[in-house]
Each structure stands twice: as C-alpha cells, then as structure tokens.
C-alpha positions in Angstrom: -72.0 187.0 102.9 -74.0 189.7 101.0 -77.8 189.2 101.2 -78.9 187.6 97.9 -81.4 189.6 95.8 -85.1 188.7 96.3 -84.6 186.6 99.4 -85.2 187.1 103.1 -82.4 186.3 105.6 -84.3 183.3 106.9 -84.9 182.0 103.3 -81.3 182.5 102.4 -80.1 180.6 105.4 -82.4 177.7 104.4 -81.2 177.8 100.8 -77.5 177.8 101.7 -78.0 174.9 104.0 -79.9 173.0 101.3 -77.2 173.5 98.6 -74.5 172.8 101.0 -76.1 169.4 101.7 -76.6 168.7 98.1 -73.0 169.6 97.1 -71.7 167.3 100.0 -74.0 164.5 98.8 -72.9 165.1 95.2 -69.3 164.5 96.1 -70.4 161.1 97.6 -72.0 159.9 94.4 -69.1 160.1 92.0 -68.7 158.0 89.0 -65.7 156.7 87.2 -65.0 156.5 83.5 -65.7 152.8 83.6 -65.7 152.2 79.9 -62.1 153.3 79.6 -61.2 150.5 81.9 -62.5 147.7 79.9 -60.0 145.2 78.7 -61.4 143.6 75.6 -59.1 140.5 76.0 -61.0 139.7 79.3 -64.2 139.2 77.5 -65.4 135.7 77.2 -65.8 134.2 73.7 -69.4 134.7 72.4 -70.0 137.8 74.7 -69.7 141.5 74.0 -68.5 144.3 76.3 -70.7 147.2 77.2 -70.2 150.3 75.1 -71.7 153.8 74.9 -74.4 152.8 72.5 -75.5 150.1 74.8 -75.8 152.3 77.6 -77.7 154.9 75.6 -80.2 152.3 74.4 -81.0 151.0 77.9 -81.3 154.6 79.2 -83.8 155.3 76.5 -85.5 152.0 77.3 -85.9 153.3 80.8 -87.7 156.4 79.5 -90.1 154.4 77.4 -91.1 152.2 80.4 -91.7 155.2 82.5 -93.7 156.8 79.9 -95.9 153.9 79.7 -96.3 153.8 83.5 -96.8 157.6 83.6 -93.8 157.9 86.0 -91.4 160.9 86.1 -88.4 160.9 83.9 -86.4 161.8 86.9 -86.5 158.1 87.9 -84.5 157.1 84.9 -81.7 159.7 85.9 -81.6 158.0 89.2 -81.6 154.5 87.8 -78.8 155.1 85.3 -76.8 156.9 88.1 -77.2 153.6 90.1 -75.9 151.6 87.1 -73.0 153.9 86.5 -71.9 153.9 90.1 -72.3 150.1 90.2 -70.1 149.6 87.1 -67.6 151.9 88.7 -67.2 149.5 91.7 -65.1 146.4 91.9 -68.2 144.3 92.7 -70.1 145.5 89.5 -67.1 145.4 87.1 -68.0 141.9 85.9 -71.3 143.4 84.2 -69.0 145.4 81.7 -68.1 142.1 80.0 -71.6 140.7 79.4 -74.3 142.8 77.9 -77.0 140.3 79.2 -75.8 141.1 82.8 -75.8 144.9 81.9 -79.5 144.7 80.6 -80.4 142.9 83.9 -78.5 145.6 85.9 -80.4 148.4 84.2 -83.8 146.6 84.8 -83.0 146.1 88.5 -81.7 149.6 89.0 -84.9 151.0 87.5 -87.0 148.8 89.8 -85.0 150.0 92.8 -85.5 153.7 91.7 -89.2 153.1 91.2 -89.6 151.5 94.7 -88.0 154.7 96.2 -89.5 157.5 94.2 -93.1 156.1 93.6 -95.7 154.6 95.8 -96.0 151.6 93.5 -93.4 149.3 92.4 -92.5 146.6 89.6 -93.2 143.3 91.1 -91.2 140.2 90.2 -93.7 139.0 87.6 -93.7 142.5 86.0 -90.0 142.4 85.9 -89.8 138.9 84.4 -92.2 140.0 81.7 -90.4 143.2 80.8 -87.2 141.0 80.4 -89.3 138.8 78.0 -88.3 135.8 80.1 -84.7 136.2 79.6 -84.0 136.3 83.3 -84.9 134.1 86.1 -86.4 135.2 89.5 -83.1 134.2 91.2 -81.0 136.2 88.7 -83.2 139.3 89.3 -83.0 139.0 93.0 -79.3 138.4 92.9 -78.6 141.4 90.6 -80.6 143.7 92.8 -78.8 142.6 95.9 -75.4 143.1 94.0 -76.4 146.6 93.2 -77.6 147.8 96.7 -74.6 146.2 98.5 -72.1 147.5 96.0 -73.5 151.0 96.4 -73.7 150.6 100.1 -77.4 151.6 100.1 -76.7 155.0 98.9 -79.7 155.0 96.6 -80.8 158.7 96.5 -78.3 160.5 94.2 -78.7 164.3 93.7 -79.5 164.1 90.0 -79.4 167.0 87.6 -83.1 167.1 88.0 -82.8 167.5 91.8 -80.4 170.4 91.5 -82.7 172.0 88.8 -85.7 171.9 91.0 -83.7 173.6 93.9 -82.1 176.1 91.6 -85.5 177.3 90.3 -86.0 178.7 93.8 -83.1 181.2 93.2 -85.3 183.1 90.7 -87.0 186.4 92.1 -90.7 186.1 93.1 -91.4 188.8 90.4 -90.7 186.4 87.7 -94.2 185.4 86.2 -95.2 181.9 86.8 -95.9 181.4 83.0 -92.3 182.3 82.2 -90.9 180.2 85.0 -93.0 177.1 83.7 -91.6 177.7 80.1 -88.1 177.9 81.6 -88.6 174.7 83.5 -89.7 172.8 80.4 -86.8 174.0 78.4 -84.3 173.1 81.1 -85.8 169.6 81.7 -85.7 168.9 78.0 -81.9 169.4 77.9 -81.3 167.3 81.1 -83.5 164.6 79.5 -81.1 164.5 76.6 -77.9 164.3 78.8 -78.9 161.2 80.7 -78.3 158.7 78.0 -75.1 160.4 76.8 -72.0 158.9 78.4 -70.1 162.1 77.7 -71.8 163.7 80.7 -70.7 161.0 83.0 -68.0 162.9 84.7 -69.9 166.2 84.9 -71.4 167.2 88.2 -75.1 167.1 88.3 -75.1 170.7 89.7 -73.1 171.8 86.6 -75.6 170.0 84.2 -78.6 171.6 86.0 -77.1 175.1 86.1 -75.9 174.9 82.5 -79.4 173.7 81.3 -81.1 176.7 83.1 -78.6 179.2 81.6 -79.2 177.7 78.1 -82.9 177.8 78.6 -82.8 181.5 79.5 -80.9 182.1 76.4 -83.5 180.2 74.3 -86.5 182.2 75.6 -87.1 185.4 73.7 -87.6 188.3 75.9 -86.6 186.6 79.0 -86.5 189.5 81.7 -82.9 190.6 82.0 -83.4 191.6 85.8 -84.5 188.0 86.5 -81.6 186.5 84.8 -79.2 188.9 86.6 -80.8 188.0 90.0 -80.7 184.3 89.4 -76.9 184.3 88.4 -76.0 186.4 91.5 -78.1 184.3 93.8 -76.6 181.0 92.2 -73.1 182.4 92.9 -74.0 183.6 96.5 -76.2 180.6 97.6 -75.2 177.6 95.4 -71.6 178.5 94.7 -72.2 178.3 90.9 -70.6 180.8 88.6 -71.9 181.3 85.1 -68.5 182.0 83.7 -66.8 179.0 85.3 -64.9 177.2 82.6 -66.6 173.9 83.6 -70.0 175.3 83.3 -69.2 176.7 80.0 -68.0 173.3 78.7 -71.2 171.6 80.0 -73.3 174.3 78.3 -71.4 173.7 75.0 -71.8 170.0 75.2 -75.6 170.3 75.8 -75.8 172.5 72.7 -73.7 169.9 70.7 -76.2 167.2 71.9 -79.2 169.2 70.9 -77.5 169.9 67.4 -76.2 166.5 66.6 -75.1 165.3 63.1 -77.8 165.2 60.3 -78.3 161.5 60.7 -79.1 162.0 64.4 -81.5 164.9 64.0 -84.4 162.8 63.6 -83.8 160.7 66.6 -83.3 163.7 68.9 -86.4 165.4 67.4 -88.3 162.4 68.4 -86.8 162.4 72.0 -87.6 166.1 72.4 -91.1 165.6 71.1 -91.7 162.8 73.6 -90.3 165.0 76.4 -92.4 168.0 75.3 -95.5 165.9 75.6 -94.9 165.2 79.3 -96.3 167.4 82.0 -93.1 168.6 83.4 -94.7 171.4 85.6 -97.2 169.2 87.4 -95.4 165.9 88.2 -98.1 164.4 90.5 -98.4 161.3 88.3 -100.2 158.3 89.3 -98.2 155.4 90.8 -97.4 152.8 88.1 -100.1 150.4 89.2 -100.3 149.5 85.4 -97.3 147.3 85.7 -98.8 144.9 88.4 -101.9 143.8 86.5 -100.7 140.6 85.3 -99.2 139.0 82.2 -101.7 140.5 79.7 -100.7 144.1 80.5 -96.9 143.1 80.6 -97.2 141.9 77.2 -98.7 145.2 76.3 -95.8 147.0 77.7 -93.4 144.8 75.9 -95.1 145.7 72.5 -94.9 149.5 73.3 -91.0 149.3 74.0 -88.1 148.3 72.0 -86.9 144.8 72.3 -83.9 145.9 74.5 -82.1 142.4 74.3 -82.0 143.0 70.4 -81.1 146.8 70.7 -78.2 146.2 73.0 -76.3 143.8 70.8 
C-alpha cells in the first residue's frame, strides 16, 4: 500500500488496524428497516404502533436529557442505536406495537449508554421520575434486561461520532487547530441532525461520518485545498472510504436535505442547530451527570425542562 500523506509508517499501521477493527465492528451492529415490518392488524385495540415521528420525538428527548445533565450528545447516538437494534430483533419486536413500551425502551437504552460512557448513571429513582411515574421499577428492570439480552451484550456500537473522531486523525498535521476545531463543530452538527432521522437507519455510521466531514469542508470558506486532498487520499488508503462512492454521495445529499428541510420545518431545525452550536464539541470532558441522582426535587426540575415525552409520542 502506498504510504499515506502526512503519516509515518508506524502511525499508518496503527490507523489501518484501527479502521479495520471499526469496520468489522460496524458490520456486527447492523439494523433492519423494522418499521416496514409492522403489521397494523397485529396492534391491540387502544394502542398505537411506533412510527418515524415517535422515534424522532424520543431521540430529541434524549438530547434534552443529556443537555440538562451536561453529557455528550454521542450518548444519544449510542442509545438510539441500541433501540434500533433491539426493535430489529425478534425479542424486541413487541415494542413496535405499543408506544408506551417504546418510550420505556428508549429510557432504558439511554440509561445503559450513560452507564457505559459516563462515570455517573441514572439510578432507579431518577429513571422513575423522568418517566413521570408511568413505569414501575419492575418494568424498568425488565425492559433493561430484555434489551441487553436481545443485543447479546453488544453495547458499544461504532456510531458516526466514533468514526468521525477517528477520521479527524487523517488530516495532515499542518492543518491549523483552529480550522480543525471549526470543521469538527460543523461535522458534529450534521451528525447530530441525522440521529433522529429514520431515513439514515440503513446507512453505515462510517458513511455518515465521512459524508459529514466532506460536507463540512465544503461549508468552510477558504478551507485549505491541500489539506482536503490529503484527507481524501488518506481516507481511501487507510479507511477504505472513497469520496466519489455513490453511497457516500447519497448520504451527503440526504444530510443536505435534512439541513434544508421544508419551510415549516426550518424553525425546528434552526433550534436544533442552535442547541448543538451551544455545546462545547471540542472539549467534551463534561462533568458526570451527578445532577440526576440528587433526589425527587431535581428530578421534577428535569421534567420541567424536557418535553412530556408520553404526550409527544402519541
């Protein structure tokens, strides 16, 4: 293999091994188009099946909880991945026919992700309060067990955020840190918007991350041409990602479509981007979410700061 630009032989070997491992892991975390398999006639009377809007509502609910707890948005991507994979399994298919169970599944998946990625965690009282008392302790424990067993304890998905962080290492060292930080923010904003969108469910996380970085470079005025060329060459040589791949181009187009939604959606997206822009995406050493373990009073405060998800998802 030709020596990639701007990297030493040892560094190249490390990067190649890293991306090989990520791509292998990626193939083990595939998700089905589970909404297309729903049979409306199987839904019990008085209940509603899960749909795209319901999934989007709960994904945005996760973002709001994480914002309040000063946790990384990457945790939401991991949690929604858990939910999507859970609903793709035979064990989790029952959740598709009851939005109440779906809401509980998202809550538990978020709890699992916080346990893994943060030093703190949502304890049982916190989770019950976040659910406004709609779920019992036994239901929460039972759903969490259903999720981890259905997923066979594979709880560290290579999300688009994970791939993006690794792809950033493919830029040359000559790229100024200020430019790199701006690029990172632009790319994260785009990935942030893809997580709630069901249309991205079948797209590989590596494609979403690569597409977001390519789009971000296009959005930045005077982005160094040589740095762009080096990155694209290194991505092909090390990560096996090609900028003119038809699948990458399709993902890039879908991201742009998401950012330039219909007029009635522009305000909503503007608010989402504004919230994302207010986060410190470069320095993600956030405090652990200890605030969610300080009793009922603070749980009620959280509930006031997020939408009532049991109303939104109806």
